[in-house]
One Martini backbone bead per residue (centre of mass of N, CA, C, O) as a GRO file, in nm:
protein
   80
    1MET     BB    1   9.007   8.683   9.690
    2VAL     BB    2   9.174   8.494   9.529
    3LEU     BB    3   9.026   8.235   9.604
    4VAL     BB    4   8.742   8.323   9.516
    5GLY     BB    5   8.823   8.393   9.225
    6ALA     BB    6   8.925   8.105   9.146
    7MET     BB    7   8.625   7.972   9.209
    8SER     BB    8   8.505   8.234   9.072
    9ASN     BB    9   8.375   8.450   8.821
   10ALA     BB   10   8.148   8.600   9.037
   11ALA     BB   11   8.275   8.796   9.246
   12GLN     BB   12   8.089   8.986   9.493
   13VAL     BB   13   8.216   9.282   9.640
   14ARG     BB   14   8.133   9.518   9.864
   15PRO     BB   15   8.209   9.810   9.975
   16HIS     BB   16   8.332   9.943  10.272
   17TRP     BB   17   8.391  10.216  10.474
   18THR     BB   18   8.626  10.091  10.639
   19GLY     BB   19   8.815  10.045  10.399
   20LYS     BB   20   8.833  10.340  10.310
   21VAL     BB   21   8.953  10.448  10.573
   22ALA     BB   22   9.202  10.264  10.583
   23THR     BB   23   9.330  10.374  10.325
   24VAL     BB   24   9.358  10.668  10.402
   25LEU     BB   25   9.532  10.613  10.657
   26GLN     BB   26   9.765  10.469  10.515
   27MET     BB   27   9.840  10.700  10.324
   28SER     BB   28   9.887  10.904  10.555
   29CYS     BB   29  10.129  10.759  10.672
   30VAL     BB   30  10.319  10.773  10.429
   31VAL     BB   31  10.320  11.083  10.399
   32TRP     BB   32  10.410  11.150  10.681
   33ALA     BB   33  10.684  10.996  10.662
   34LEU     BB   34  10.798  11.146  10.413
   35LEU     BB   35  10.773  11.435  10.561
   36LYS     BB   36  10.871  11.420  10.858
   37TRP     BB   37  10.681  11.427  11.087
   38ASP     BB   38  10.547  11.382  11.361
   39THR     BB   39  10.564  11.074  11.537
   40HIS     BB   40  10.339  11.081  11.738
   41TRP     BB   41  10.106  11.104  11.523
   42LEU     BB   42  10.182  10.855  11.359
   43PHE     BB   43  10.114  10.650  11.562
   44TRP     BB   44   9.803  10.715  11.580
   45LEU     BB   45   9.747  10.677  11.282
   46ALA     BB   46   9.840  10.375  11.281
   47VAL     BB   47   9.633  10.276  11.482
   48ALA     BB   48   9.385  10.349  11.316
   49ALA     BB   49   9.465  10.185  11.060
   50THR     BB   50   9.466   9.914  11.204
   51GLY     BB   51   9.174   9.911  11.309
   52PHE     BB   52   9.034   9.945  11.026
   53THR     BB   53   9.159   9.703  10.899
   54ALA     BB   54   9.049   9.488  11.090
   55LEU     BB   55   8.750   9.557  11.068
   56SER     BB   56   8.731   9.509  10.759
   57GLY     BB   57   8.816   9.211  10.769
   58LEU     BB   58   8.575   9.122  10.961
   59ILE     BB   59   8.356   9.206  10.751
   60TYR     BB   60   8.456   9.030  10.498
   61LEU     BB   61   8.485   8.739  10.593
   62PRO     BB   62   8.191   8.624  10.578
   63ALA     BB   63   8.153   8.675  10.276
   64GLY     BB   64   8.388   8.481  10.187
   65LEU     BB   65   8.286   8.225  10.327
   66ALA     BB   66   8.016   8.213  10.176
   67MET     BB   67   8.143   8.173   9.895
   68VAL     BB   68   8.291   7.910   9.957
   69ARG     BB   69   8.038   7.748  10.046
   70ALA     BB   70   7.875   7.777   9.787
   71LYS     BB   71   8.076   7.638   9.603
   72ALA     BB   72   8.091   7.369   9.758
   73HIS     BB   73   7.780   7.310   9.725
   74ALA     BB   74   7.802   7.324   9.400
   75GLY     BB   75   8.083   7.156   9.324
   76GLY     BB   76   8.358   7.353   9.288
   77LEU     BB   77   8.516   7.176   9.495
   78PRO     BB   78   8.755   6.977   9.562
   79ARG     BB   79   8.819   6.673   9.708
   80THR     BB   80   9.045   6.534   9.973
   0.00000   0.00000   0.00000
């Protein structure tokens, strides 16, 4: 997002539900660990958080690449 934002003033990325679920699961892991609850369930919560984070990244990746390509085709990226 930083790269796309640096190349474009108007990067528009719509949130996807998988990213929202990943965030909730990640925050749940932190709270779970801080409260020192059963680590067996923390492991599975972390597995779910990891899975949704990876899935979310895979969903956002094509949109980001499309923005980079569009900017490159518009002449916005310097050639090396």
